[in-house]
C-alpha positions as CSV (number, residue, x, y, z in Angstrom):
1,M,111.7,177.4,169.9
2,K,110.8,173.4,169.9
3,K,113.2,172.1,168.2
4,S,112.2,169.7,164.9
5,N,113.3,165.7,165.4
6,V,114.2,163.8,162.4
7,A,113.5,160.4,162.2
8,I,114.3,157.6,160.0
9,I,111.1,154.7,160.5
10,T,111.3,151.4,158.5
11,G,108.2,149.3,157.7
12,A,106.1,152.5,157.5
13,G,104.0,151.8,154.4
14,Q,101.0,151.6,156.7
15,G,99.6,150.1,159.9
16,I,101.7,150.8,163.0
17,G,104.7,152.2,161.4
18,L,102.6,154.9,159.4
19,E,100.7,156.3,162.0
20,I,103.9,156.6,164.1
21,A,105.3,158.7,161.2
22,R,102.2,160.6,160.8
23,K,102.2,161.3,165.1
24,L,105.5,162.5,164.6
25,I,104.8,164.5,161.4
26,Y,102.1,166.2,163.4
27,D,104.7,167.3,166.5
28,G,106.7,168.9,164.0
29,G,109.2,166.1,163.0
30,Q,111.0,165.7,159.7
31,V,110.7,161.8,158.8
32,V,112.9,159.4,156.5
33,L,109.7,156.5,155.6
34,N,111.0,153.2,154.4
35,D,108.6,150.1,153.1
36,L,109.6,147.4,151.6
37,E,106.7,147.9,148.9
38,K,107.3,151.3,146.4
39,S,103.7,151.7,146.1
40,L,102.9,151.7,149.7
41,T,105.8,154.1,150.3
42,E,104.9,156.6,147.3
43,D,101.7,156.3,149.1
44,A,102.2,156.8,152.2
45,V,104.8,160.0,151.8
46,A,102.1,161.6,149.4
47,N,99.5,161.0,151.9
48,L,101.8,162.2,154.9
49,S,102.9,165.7,152.3
50,R,99.2,166.5,152.6
51,L,99.3,167.0,156.3
52,G,101.4,170.5,155.5
53,K,103.3,169.8,158.5
54,G,107.0,168.3,158.7
55,M,108.3,166.9,155.3
56,V,108.6,163.7,154.5
57,V,111.2,161.8,152.4
58,G,110.6,157.9,151.1
59,C,113.0,154.9,150.6
60,S,111.5,151.9,149.0
61,G,113.6,148.6,149.6
62,D,114.3,145.9,152.2
63,A,115.3,147.3,155.4
64,G,117.4,144.0,155.8
65,N,119.3,144.8,153.6
66,E,122.6,146.7,154.1
67,E,122.4,148.9,151.5
68,V,118.7,149.9,152.0
69,I,119.8,151.0,155.6
70,G,122.8,153.1,153.7
71,E,120.3,155.1,151.9
72,L,118.2,155.5,154.8
73,I,121.0,157.5,156.8
74,D,122.4,159.0,153.6
75,L,118.6,160.3,153.1
76,A,118.3,161.7,156.6
77,L,121.8,163.2,156.6
78,S,121.5,164.8,152.8
79,N,118.2,166.3,153.2
80,F,118.0,167.1,156.8
81,G,121.5,167.2,158.0
82,K,121.0,165.1,160.9
83,I,119.3,161.9,162.5
84,D,117.9,162.5,166.0
85,Q,115.8,158.9,166.0
86,V,115.3,155.9,164.8
87,I,112.3,153.3,164.7
88,A,113.2,150.0,163.6
89,N,109.6,148.9,162.4
90,A,110.0,146.9,160.0
91,G,109.2,143.0,160.4
92,V,108.3,139.6,158.9
93,T,105.5,137.3,160.3
94,L,106.2,133.6,159.0
95,F,103.6,131.5,160.7
96,G,104.7,127.6,161.0
97,N,104.4,124.7,163.2
98,F,107.7,124.0,165.2
99,L,108.4,120.6,164.4
100,D,107.9,121.7,160.1
101,Y,109.5,125.0,160.3
102,S,112.0,125.7,157.2
103,R,115.4,126.3,157.9
104,A,114.6,129.2,155.2
105,D,111.6,130.6,157.1
106,F,113.5,130.8,159.8
107,M,116.5,132.7,158.1
108,E,114.4,135.3,156.4
109,V,112.7,136.0,160.1
110,V,116.0,136.4,161.7
111,R,117.9,138.5,158.7
112,V,115.1,141.1,158.7
113,N,113.8,141.3,162.2
114,Q,117.3,140.8,164.1
115,V,119.6,141.4,161.2
116,G,117.9,144.8,160.0
117,T,117.4,146.1,163.3
118,F,120.6,145.6,164.5
119,F,122.2,147.0,161.6
120,L,119.7,150.0,161.6
121,V,120.8,151.0,165.1
122,Q,124.3,150.5,164.6
123,A,124.2,153.0,161.7
124,A,122.4,155.5,163.0
125,S,124.1,155.4,166.2
126,R,127.6,156.0,165.0
127,V,125.9,159.1,163.1
128,M,124.9,160.4,166.9
129,K,127.9,159.5,168.3
130,E,129.3,162.2,165.8
131,Q,126.6,164.7,166.1
132,E,127.2,164.4,170.1
133,N,123.5,165.2,170.8
134,G,122.2,162.2,171.9
135,G,119.4,160.7,170.4
136,S,116.5,158.0,170.9
137,I,116.0,154.8,169.1
138,L,112.7,152.4,169.2
139,L,112.7,148.9,168.1
140,T,109.2,147.6,167.6
141,S,108.7,144.0,169.8
142,S,105.7,141.8,169.8
143,V,103.5,140.4,172.8
144,T,105.1,137.1,171.5
145,A,108.5,138.0,173.2
146,H,106.6,137.4,176.2
147,Q,104.0,135.0,176.2
148,S,103.6,132.1,173.9
149,H,101.3,132.0,170.7
150,E,100.8,128.9,168.8
151,N,102.7,128.7,165.2
152,L,104.9,131.8,166.2
153,A,108.2,130.4,167.7
154,A,110.7,131.6,165.3
155,Y,109.0,135.5,165.4
156,A,108.3,135.5,169.1
157,M,112.2,134.4,169.5
158,S,113.5,137.0,167.2
159,K,111.2,139.8,168.9
160,A,112.4,138.3,172.6
161,A,116.2,139.3,170.9
162,I,115.2,142.7,169.8
163,E,114.2,143.3,173.1
164,M,116.7,142.0,174.8
165,L,119.2,144.3,172.7
166,A,117.9,147.5,173.4
167,K,118.6,146.6,176.9
168,N,121.9,145.2,176.4
169,L,122.7,148.6,174.6
170,V,122.2,150.8,177.4
171,L,125.5,150.1,178.1
172,E,127.4,151.6,175.0
173,L,124.6,154.0,173.7
174,A,123.7,155.7,177.5
175,P,127.1,157.3,177.7
176,L,126.5,159.1,174.5
177,G,123.2,160.5,175.4
178,I,121.1,158.1,173.1
179,R,118.5,156.5,174.7
180,I,117.2,153.1,173.6
181,N,113.7,151.5,174.0
182,A,111.1,149.1,172.5
183,I,107.7,148.6,172.4
184,A,105.5,145.3,172.3
185,P,102.3,145.8,170.6
186,G,99.3,143.3,171.1
187,A,96.8,142.5,169.0
188,T,96.1,146.0,166.7
189,L,93.8,146.8,163.8
190,T,95.8,147.0,161.0
191,E,95.6,146.8,156.7
192,R,96.4,143.7,157.5
193,T,94.7,142.1,160.5
194,T,91.5,143.5,159.6
195,S,91.0,141.3,156.2
196,D,90.1,138.6,158.6
197,P,86.6,139.6,159.5
198,D,86.6,138.1,162.7
199,Y,89.9,139.4,163.9
200,A,88.2,142.7,165.9
201,K,85.1,140.2,167.5
202,T,87.8,137.7,168.7
203,W,90.4,140.0,170.1
204,S,88.0,142.1,171.6
205,K,86.7,139.4,173.8
206,L,90.5,138.1,174.6
207,T,91.5,141.7,175.7
208,P,90.9,142.7,179.4
209,L,90.2,146.5,178.1
210,G,87.4,145.4,175.8
211,R,89.2,145.6,172.2
212,P,92.3,145.6,170.4
213,A,94.4,148.5,169.7
214,S,93.8,151.3,167.4
215,T,97.5,152.4,165.1
216,Q,96.7,155.5,167.2
217,D,97.1,153.9,170.5
218,I,100.3,152.0,169.5
219,A,102.0,155.8,167.9
220,E,100.8,157.8,171.0
221,A,103.0,155.3,173.4
222,A,105.7,155.0,170.4
223,A,106.3,158.8,170.6
224,F,106.2,159.6,174.1
225,L,109.2,157.0,174.3
226,L,110.9,158.8,171.5
227,S,110.0,162.3,173.4
228,D,112.0,164.2,175.7
229,S,109.4,163.5,178.1
230,A,110.6,159.9,178.4
231,R,114.0,161.6,179.0
232,H,115.3,159.1,181.6
233,I,113.6,155.9,180.4
234,T,116.0,153.8,178.4
235,G,116.5,149.9,178.1
236,Q,113.0,149.6,178.6
237,T,110.0,147.6,177.0
238,L,106.7,148.7,177.0
239,I,104.0,146.3,176.3
240,I,100.6,148.2,174.4
241,D,97.9,145.3,174.9
242,G,95.4,146.5,176.6
243,G,96.0,143.8,179.2
244,W,96.1,140.4,177.2
245,T,99.8,139.2,178.5
246,S,98.4,139.6,182.0
247,I,95.9,136.4,181.3
248,S,96.8,135.3,178.0
249,P,93.8,133.4,176.7
250,S,94.4,132.1,173.2
251,P,92.5,132.8,169.9
252,Y,92.7,129.2,169.1
253,E,90.6,128.0,172.2
């Protein structure tokens, strides 16, 4: 009988995070779902609960906050008794020209993207160590960690740091049976990006495979890295961009 994995996923009220949660539940998993906005968290939990598959529990709050991280861990253990998978997906994108970029915006990007990711992984890894049954961790990076993109210096730096975290933690987590990898999505059709009426058209021209990714495209790859099918893969970053980083045309040209 296939075991039911328990996953914590942040930034999952909509977009890529929500689709990953949906995929894990379809595959028989149990999910603790987080989003900064309470309404998005509640709507996501309600929609996923209607699938009639695994159980989903919501926790709204700032994923970069230590107390929220603690609450996510406690909810997983109190509702499901264990933690098997963690998806550190929450992040913030604050655009700005490098020469004018404010310290406040820089610190916010670092706080959410790097600090939140680091300490969620730390807290979950401590639990996985005690469980003595290994686990799988996935971090959400970006193609901007691999190719420059205008007005995203701070964001790109934070995402490159996340990829290095996945590589570096192999040293400490592999002996515990814990795998850690990252995904680096490229242009993806989400609620946020499709608010731009030209987004799909622009990125269809720029992407070698002829279209931007769907959230399902990203979720399928994420689920693979989390699963036992990827049991010998750790410390890696999978770029999911339809080939964009191979040629890297700019949307501003």
